[in-house]
MOPAC internal coordinates of N, CA, C and O (Angstrom, degrees):
PM7 1SCF
backbone

  N    0.0000 0     0.00 0     0.00 0    0    0    0
  C    1.4287 1     0.00 0     0.00 0    1    0    0
  C    1.4845 1   110.76 1     0.00 0    2    1    0
  O    1.2310 1   120.68 1   -37.22 1    3    2    1
  N    1.3247 1   116.31 1   142.78 1    3    2    1
  C    1.4058 1   117.53 1  -179.64 1    5    3    2
  C    1.5672 1   110.92 1  -132.78 1    6    5    3
  O    1.2310 1   119.95 1   -39.03 1    7    6    5
  N    1.3480 1   117.70 1   140.97 1    7    6    5
  C    1.4073 1   121.39 1   174.66 1    9    7    6
  C    1.5158 1   109.39 1  -128.32 1   10    9    7
  O    1.2310 1   117.07 1   -38.39 1   11   10    9
  N    1.2359 1   123.17 1   141.61 1   11   10    9
  C    1.4960 1   126.89 1  -174.30 1   13   11   10
  C    1.4491 1   105.71 1  -116.45 1   14   13   11
  O    1.2310 1   120.11 1   -60.34 1   15   14   13
  N    1.3659 1   117.39 1   119.66 1   15   14   13
  C    1.4658 1   122.12 1   179.06 1   17   15   14
  C    1.5479 1   106.35 1   -86.25 1   18   17   15
  O    1.2310 1   119.68 1   -24.22 1   19   18   17
  N    1.3239 1   118.21 1   155.78 1   19   18   17
  C    1.4257 1   126.95 1   176.60 1   21   19   18
  C    1.4826 1   110.53 1  -159.78 1   22   21   19
  O    1.2310 1   123.17 1    10.11 1   23   22   21
  N    1.3689 1   111.54 1  -169.89 1   23   22   21
  C    1.5639 1   117.17 1   176.95 1   25   23   22
  C    1.4126 1   110.26 1    67.33 1   26   25   23
  O    1.2310 1   116.64 1  -154.13 1   27   26   25
  N    1.3694 1   123.98 1    25.87 1   27   26   25
  C    1.3705 1   121.73 1   174.50 1   29   27   26
  C    1.5442 1   108.89 1  -148.82 1   30   29   27
  O    1.2310 1   118.16 1   -25.41 1   31   30   29
  N    1.2636 1   121.10 1   154.59 1   31   30   29
  C    1.4249 1   123.64 1   176.56 1   33   31   30
  C    1.5755 1   115.42 1   -56.69 1   34   33   31
  O    1.2310 1   123.30 1   149.09 1   35   34   33
  N    1.3283 1   111.28 1   -30.91 1   35   34   33
  C    1.4937 1   116.19 1   176.64 1   37   35   34
  C    1.5140 1   117.16 1   -84.60 1   38   37   35
  O    1.2310 1   121.81 1   172.65 1   39   38   37
  N    1.3410 1   114.15 1    -7.35 1   39   38   37
  C    1.4165 1   121.52 1  -178.05 1   41   39   38
  C    1.5169 1   110.99 1  -150.03 1   42   41   39
  O    1.2310 1   120.35 1   -79.93 1   43   42   41
  N    1.3487 1   116.94 1   100.07 1   43   42   41
  C    1.4135 1   119.38 1  -174.78 1   45   43   42
  C    1.5580 1   115.68 1   -85.98 1   46   45   43
  O    1.2310 1   120.22 1   177.99 1   47   46   45
  N    1.2829 1   117.19 1    -2.01 1   47   46   45
  C    1.4687 1   121.92 1   180.00 1   49   47   46
  C    1.5057 1   112.91 1    85.42 1   50   49   47
  O    1.2310 1   119.10 1    21.98 1   51   50   49
  N    1.2457 1   119.32 1  -158.02 1   51   50   49
  C    1.5073 1   126.06 1  -176.36 1   53   51   50
  C    1.5353 1   109.94 1  -146.08 1   54   53   51
  O    1.2310 1   118.78 1   -35.22 1   55   54   53
  N    1.2599 1   119.93 1   144.78 1   55   54   53
  C    1.4022 1   123.63 1   163.91 1   57   55   54
  C    1.5709 1   109.11 1   -76.06 1   58   57   55
  O    1.2310 1   120.22 1   -13.85 1   59   58   57
  N    1.3077 1   117.19 1   166.15 1   59   58   57
  C    1.4934 1   119.60 1   176.97 1   61   59   58
  C    1.4911 1   109.47 1   -61.74 1   62   61   59
  O    1.2310 1   119.90 1   139.70 1   63   62   61
  N    1.3396 1   117.79 1   -40.30 1   63   62   61
  C    1.4071 1   121.04 1  -178.93 1   65   63   62
  C    1.5883 1   110.10 1   -62.78 1   66   65   63
  O    1.2310 1   121.07 1   135.42 1   67   66   65
  N    1.3414 1   115.56 1   -44.58 1   67   66   65
  C    1.3819 1   114.79 1   179.99 1   69   67   66
  C    1.5518 1   113.98 1   -67.12 1   70   69   67
  O    1.2310 1   120.55 1   143.77 1   71   70   69
  N    1.3463 1   116.56 1   -36.23 1   71   70   69
  C    1.4577 1   120.84 1   173.49 1   73   71   70
  C    1.5344 1   112.61 1   -60.84 1   74   73   71
  O    1.2310 1   122.63 1   139.28 1   75   74   73
  N    1.3747 1   112.57 1   -40.72 1   75   74   73
  C    1.4902 1   116.65 1   178.26 1   77   75   74
  C    1.5169 1   109.91 1   -63.57 1   78   77   75
  O    1.2310 1   119.43 1   139.83 1   79   78   77
  N    1.3330 1   118.69 1   -40.17 1   79   78   77
  C    1.3943 1   118.38 1   175.45 1   81   79   78
  C    1.5512 1   117.22 1   -58.19 1   82   81   79
  O    1.2310 1   123.97 1   133.79 1   83   82   81
  N    1.3031 1   109.99 1   -46.21 1   83   82   81
  C    1.4673 1   116.62 1   177.00 1   85   83   82
  C    1.5111 1   114.11 1   -61.03 1   86   85   83
  O    1.2310 1   121.76 1   137.23 1   87   86   85
  N    1.3298 1   114.24 1   -42.77 1   87   86   85
  C    1.5417 1   116.46 1   178.19 1   89   87   86
  C    1.5654 1   110.93 1   -63.79 1   90   89   87
  O    1.2310 1   120.25 1   145.92 1   91   90   89
  N    1.2974 1   117.13 1   -34.08 1   91   90   89
  C    1.4228 1   119.93 1  -178.73 1   93   91   90
  C    1.5775 1   106.54 1   -72.74 1   94   93   91
  O    1.2310 1   119.25 1   143.80 1   95   94   93
  N    1.2975 1   119.04 1   -36.20 1   95   94   93
  C    1.5052 1   126.05 1  -178.67 1   97   95   94
  C    1.5931 1   103.69 1   -64.86 1   98   97   95
  O    1.2310 1   120.97 1   142.05 1   99   98   97
  N    1.2661 1   115.76 1   -37.95 1   99   98   97
  C    1.5587 1   119.45 1  -177.48 1  101   99   98
  C    1.4919 1   107.23 1   -82.78 1  102  101   99
  O    1.2310 1   118.77 1  -179.00 1  103  102  101
  N    1.2868 1   119.96 1     1.00 1  103  102  101
  C    1.5755 1   121.99 1   175.17 1  105  103  102
  C    1.6000 1   107.94 1    69.02 1  106  105  103
  O    1.2310 1   119.38 1  -147.05 1  107  106  105
  N    1.2976 1   118.80 1    32.95 1  107  106  105
  C    1.4269 1   121.92 1  -179.08 1  109  107  106
  C    1.5305 1   107.69 1   -69.34 1  110  109  107
  O    1.2310 1   116.97 1   -46.86 1  111  110  109
  N    1.3411 1   123.38 1   133.14 1  111  110  109
  C    1.3620 1   124.62 1   175.67 1  113  111  110
  C    1.5242 1   110.58 1   -86.41 1  114  113  111
  O    1.2310 1   119.80 1   140.99 1  115  114  113
  N    1.3539 1   117.99 1   -39.01 1  115  114  113
  C    1.4102 1   126.57 1   177.27 1  117  115  114
  C    1.5242 1   109.34 1  -133.00 1  118  117  115
  O    1.2310 1   121.46 1   -33.68 1  119  118  117
  N    1.2934 1   114.82 1   146.32 1  119  118  117
  C    1.5037 1   122.93 1   177.66 1  121  119  118
  C    1.5170 1   109.53 1  -144.85 1  122  121  119
  O    1.2310 1   121.17 1   -37.31 1  123  122  121
  N    1.3213 1   115.36 1   142.69 1  123  122  121
  C    1.4824 1   122.47 1   172.58 1  125  123  122
  C    1.5114 1   107.43 1  -127.09 1  126  125  123
  O    1.2310 1   122.56 1   -48.48 1  127  126  125
  N    1.3590 1   112.70 1   131.52 1  127  126  125
  C    1.4370 1   119.09 1   179.88 1  129  127  126
  C    1.6321 1   104.31 1   -96.96 1  130  129  127
  O    1.2310 1   121.17 1   -59.40 1  131  130  129
  N    1.3300 1   115.37 1   120.60 1  131  130  129
  C    1.4658 1   124.27 1   178.36 1  133  131  130
  C    1.4982 1   113.00 1  -101.26 1  134  133  131
  O    1.2310 1   120.24 1     9.87 1  135  134  133
  N    1.2537 1   117.14 1  -170.13 1  135  134  133
  C    1.4885 1   122.94 1  -177.27 1  137  135  134
  C    1.5561 1   109.52 1   -57.49 1  138  137  135
  O    1.2310 1   120.50 1   -18.02 1  139  138  137
  N    1.3341 1   116.65 1   161.98 1  139  138  137
  C    1.4318 1   123.92 1   174.75 1  141  139  138
  C    1.4530 1   113.07 1  -118.30 1  142  141  139
  O    1.2310 1   122.76 1     7.15 1  143  142  141
  N    1.4596 1   112.31 1  -172.85 1  143  142  141
  C    1.5419 1   114.60 1   170.18 1  145  143  142
  C    1.5643 1   104.23 1    83.70 1  146  145  143
  O    1.2310 1   123.03 1    23.42 1  147  146  145
  N    1.4153 1   111.80 1  -156.58 1  147  146  145
  C    1.3919 1   119.01 1  -176.76 1  149  147  146
  C    1.4773 1   117.37 1   -58.19 1  150  149  147
  O    1.2310 1   121.87 1   159.52 1  151  150  149
  N    1.2788 1   114.02 1   -20.48 1  151  150  149
  C    1.4621 1   118.84 1  -178.97 1  153  151  150
  C    1.5172 1   116.55 1   -80.05 1  154  153  151
  O    1.2310 1   121.34 1   174.74 1  155  154  153
  N    1.3604 1   115.04 1    -5.26 1  155  154  153
  C    1.4109 1   119.51 1   178.66 1  157  155  154
  C    1.5215 1   109.16 1   -94.80 1  158  157  155
  O    1.2310 1   120.95 1   -69.77 1  159  158  157
  N    1.3005 1   115.78 1   110.23 1  159  158  157
  C    1.5602 1   122.49 1   177.52 1  161  159  158
  C    1.4133 1   106.05 1  -141.08 1  162  161  159
  O    1.2310 1   123.41 1   -37.88 1  163  162  161
  N    1.3758 1   111.06 1   142.12 1  163  162  161
  C    1.4560 1   117.14 1   173.26 1  165  163  162
  C    1.5230 1   103.33 1  -121.00 1  166  165  163
  O    1.2310 1   123.74 1   -60.03 1  167  166  165
  N    1.4073 1   110.44 1   119.97 1  167  166  165
  C    1.4980 1   117.87 1   178.36 1  169  167  166
  C    1.5146 1   113.21 1  -117.58 1  170  169  167
  O    1.2310 1   118.42 1   -45.08 1  171  170  169
  N    1.2109 1   120.61 1   134.92 1  171  170  169
  C    1.4850 1   123.65 1  -177.45 1  173  171  170
  C    1.5432 1   111.72 1  -130.51 1  174  173  171
  O    1.2310 1   124.07 1   -25.49 1  175  174  173
  N    1.2764 1   109.79 1   154.51 1  175  174  173
  C    1.5388 1   117.05 1   166.80 1  177  175  174
  C    1.4465 1   107.24 1  -114.90 1  178  177  175
  O    1.2310 1   121.90 1   -66.96 1  179  178  177
  N    1.3783 1   113.97 1   113.04 1  179  178  177
  C    1.4375 1   119.45 1  -173.11 1  181  179  178
  C    1.5585 1   111.93 1   -69.38 1  182  181  179
  O    1.2310 1   119.48 1   152.17 1  183  182  181
  N    1.2426 1   118.59 1   -27.83 1  183  182  181
  C    1.4060 1   124.15 1   174.83 1  185  183  182
  C    1.5528 1   109.53 1  -162.42 1  186  185  183
  O    1.2310 1   119.42 1   -15.64 1  187  186  185
  N    1.2782 1   118.70 1   164.36 1  187  186  185
  C    1.5341 1   121.73 1  -175.53 1  189  187  186
  C    1.4470 1   115.22 1   -61.61 1  190  189  187
  O    1.2310 1   118.89 1   158.80 1  191  190  189
  N    1.2576 1   119.73 1   -21.20 1  191  190  189
  C    1.4276 1   124.68 1  -178.89 1  193  191  190
  C    1.6081 1   114.14 1   -89.04 1  194  193  191
  O    1.2310 1   122.62 1   177.33 1  195  194  193
  N    1.2092 1   112.59 1    -2.67 1  195  194  193
  C    1.5171 1   117.41 1   179.25 1  197  195  194
  C    1.5639 1   110.48 1  -116.64 1  198  197  195
  O    1.2310 1   123.04 1   -30.20 1  199  198  197
  N    1.3251 1   111.77 1   149.80 1  199  198  197
  C    1.4951 1   116.54 1   177.67 1  201  199  198
  C    1.5553 1   110.48 1   -66.91 1  202  201  199
  O    1.2310 1   120.45 1   -17.02 1  203  202  201
  N    1.3091 1   116.75 1   162.98 1  203  202  201
  C    1.4943 1   120.77 1   165.48 1  205  203  202
  C    1.4946 1   110.07 1   -70.66 1  206  205  203
  O    1.2310 1   123.11 1   -42.57 1  207  206  205
  N    1.3460 1   111.64 1   137.43 1  207  206  205
  C    1.5355 1   122.34 1  -174.72 1  209  207  206
  C    1.4647 1   111.77 1  -130.96 1  210  209  207
  O    1.2310 1   119.10 1   -38.93 1  211  210  209
  N    1.2319 1   119.33 1   141.07 1  211  210  209
  C    1.4686 1   124.98 1   174.87 1  213  211  210
  C    1.5326 1   107.47 1   -80.06 1  214  213  211
  O    1.2310 1   120.25 1   -52.17 1  215  214  213
  N    1.3927 1   117.13 1   127.83 1  215  214  213
  C    1.4920 1   116.51 1  -177.47 1  217  215  214
  C    1.4436 1   114.58 1  -108.74 1  218  217  215
  O    1.2310 1   119.25 1   174.07 1  219  218  217
  N    1.3438 1   119.04 1    -5.93 1  219  218  217
  C    1.4947 1   120.20 1   172.42 1  221  219  218
  C    1.5506 1   108.21 1  -104.06 1  222  221  219
  O    1.2310 1   122.24 1    13.56 1  223  222  221
  N    1.3380 1   113.31 1  -166.44 1  223  222  221
  C    1.5129 1   119.99 1  -175.82 1  225  223  222
  C    1.5234 1   110.51 1  -126.07 1  226  225  223
  O    1.2310 1   120.01 1  -101.59 1  227  226  225
  N    1.3765 1   117.59 1    78.41 1  227  226  225
  C    1.4220 1   124.26 1   178.10 1  229  227  226
  C    1.5739 1   111.14 1   -51.65 1  230  229  227
  O    1.2310 1   116.96 1   -29.36 1  231  230  229
  N    1.3013 1   123.38 1   150.64 1  231  230  229
  C    1.4181 1   121.69 1  -167.19 1  233  231  230
  C    1.5649 1   116.55 1  -107.77 1  234  233  231
  O    1.2310 1   119.86 1  -173.85 1  235  234  233
  N    1.3640 1   117.88 1     6.15 1  235  234  233
  C    1.3748 1   119.01 1  -173.34 1  237  235  234
  C    1.5230 1   115.85 1   -70.32 1  238  237  235
  O    1.2310 1   118.74 1   157.93 1  239  238  237
  N    1.3774 1   120.01 1   -22.07 1  239  238  237
  C    1.4701 1   119.10 1   175.31 1  241  239  238
  C    1.5452 1   110.97 1   -93.73 1  242  241  239
  O    1.2310 1   119.42 1  -170.15 1  243  242  241
  N    1.3319 1   118.71 1     9.85 1  243  242  241
  C    1.4739 1   120.76 1   175.86 1  245  243  242
  C    1.5562 1   111.99 1    67.21 1  246  245  243
  O    1.2310 1   118.85 1  -168.47 1  247  246  245
  N    1.2996 1   119.80 1    11.53 1  247  246  245
  C    1.4653 1   123.43 1   179.92 1  249  247  246
  C    1.5078 1   110.04 1  -118.55 1  250  249  247
  O    1.2310 1   118.44 1   -27.17 1  251  250  249
  N    1.3286 1   120.59 1   152.83 1  251  250  249
  C    1.3939 1   124.90 1   176.26 1  253  251  250
  C    1.3997 1   110.56 1   -90.40 1  254  253  251
  O    1.2310 1   119.84 1  -101.11 1  255  254  253
  N    1.4134 1   117.91 1    78.89 1  255  254  253
  C    1.4882 1   125.87 1  -171.78 1  257  255  254
  C    1.5507 1   106.58 1  -148.97 1  258  257  255
  O    1.2310 1   121.50 1     1.58 1  259  258  257
  N    1.3743 1   114.73 1  -178.42 1  259  258  257
  C    1.5066 1   117.11 1   176.25 1  261  259  258
  C    1.4841 1   113.81 1   -94.15 1  262  261  259
  O    1.2310 1   118.60 1  -163.13 1  263  262  261
  N    1.3016 1   120.27 1    16.87 1  263  262  261
  C    1.4924 1   121.28 1  -171.90 1  265  263  262
  C    1.3869 1   113.64 1  -108.21 1  266  265  263
  O    1.2310 1   117.22 1  -177.44 1  267  266  265
  N    1.3638 1   122.90 1     2.56 1  267  266  265
  C    1.4277 1   122.23 1  -172.15 1  269  267  266
  C    1.5487 1   114.81 1   -91.93 1  270  269  267
  O    1.2310 1   120.37 1  -149.16 1  271  270  269
  N    1.2298 1   116.90 1    30.84 1  271  270  269
  C    1.4786 1   117.79 1  -179.38 1  273  271  270
  C    1.5288 1   111.63 1   -68.66 1  274  273  271
  O    1.2310 1   121.23 1   -31.63 1  275  274  273
  N    1.3828 1   115.24 1   148.37 1  275  274  273
  C    1.4523 1   125.19 1   177.56 1  277  275  274
  C    1.5603 1   105.92 1  -105.77 1  278  277  275
  O    1.2310 1   121.96 1   -42.53 1  279  278  277
  N    1.2944 1   113.86 1   137.47 1  279  278  277
  C    1.4668 1   122.24 1   169.25 1  281  279  278
  C    1.5140 1   113.79 1   -54.78 1  282  281  279
  O    1.2310 1   117.63 1   -59.48 1  283  282  281
  N    1.3013 1   122.13 1   120.52 1  283  282  281
  C    1.4479 1   119.98 1   179.65 1  285  283  282
  C    1.5375 1   112.22 1  -129.55 1  286  285  283
  O    1.2310 1   121.05 1   -18.67 1  287  286  285
  N    1.2224 1   115.59 1   161.33 1  287  286  285
  C    1.5753 1   121.54 1  -177.19 1  289  287  286
  C    1.5760 1   111.20 1   -87.71 1  290  289  287
  O    1.2310 1   120.96 1   164.86 1  291  290  289
  N    1.3445 1   115.77 1   -15.14 1  291  290  289
  C    1.4546 1   119.34 1  -170.97 1  293  291  290
  C    1.4866 1   110.33 1  -127.10 1  294  293  291
  O    1.2310 1   120.73 1   -23.59 1  295  294  293
  N    1.2389 1   116.21 1   156.41 1  295  294  293
  C    1.5618 1   119.31 1   174.75 1  297  295  294
  C    1.6052 1   104.44 1  -154.77 1  298  297  295
  O    1.2310 1   122.39 1   -22.22 1  299  298  297
  N    1.2639 1   113.03 1   157.78 1  299  298  297
  C    1.5412 1   120.73 1   167.34 1  301  299  298
  C    1.5122 1   106.54 1  -113.69 1  302  301  299
  O    1.2310 1   119.60 1   -60.63 1  303  302  301
  N    1.1978 1   118.37 1   119.37 1  303  302  301
  C    1.5648 1   127.01 1  -175.43 1  305  303  302
  C    1.4345 1   106.14 1  -114.88 1  306  305  303
  O    1.2310 1   121.29 1   -51.95 1  307  306  305
  N    1.3848 1   115.13 1   128.05 1  307  306  305
  C    1.4942 1   125.56 1   175.93 1  309  307  306
  C    1.5091 1   101.16 1  -114.19 1  310  309  307
  O    1.2310 1   122.56 1   -61.14 1  311  310  309
  N    1.3507 1   112.69 1   118.86 1  311  310  309
  C    1.5028 1   119.74 1   177.06 1  313  311  310
  C    1.5293 1   111.35 1  -117.46 1  314  313  311
  O    1.2310 1   120.10 1   180.00 1  315  314  313

């Protein structure tokens, strides 16, 4: 799974052509581009003893940190 951060001086985002290049470099067979902005968050649990943590920098709080998630109605969960 890939998430692209943007809307910050530290993360300019990607064009669709740039994202396509990255996905091909990762040898992805299929890819789907979903919503962007503060609703783009990738959270992982590194092992069962640790809590789920956000690993990218969502933009809704206007800071380049892990705390800017937006409340959303949908999620993709891989278990």
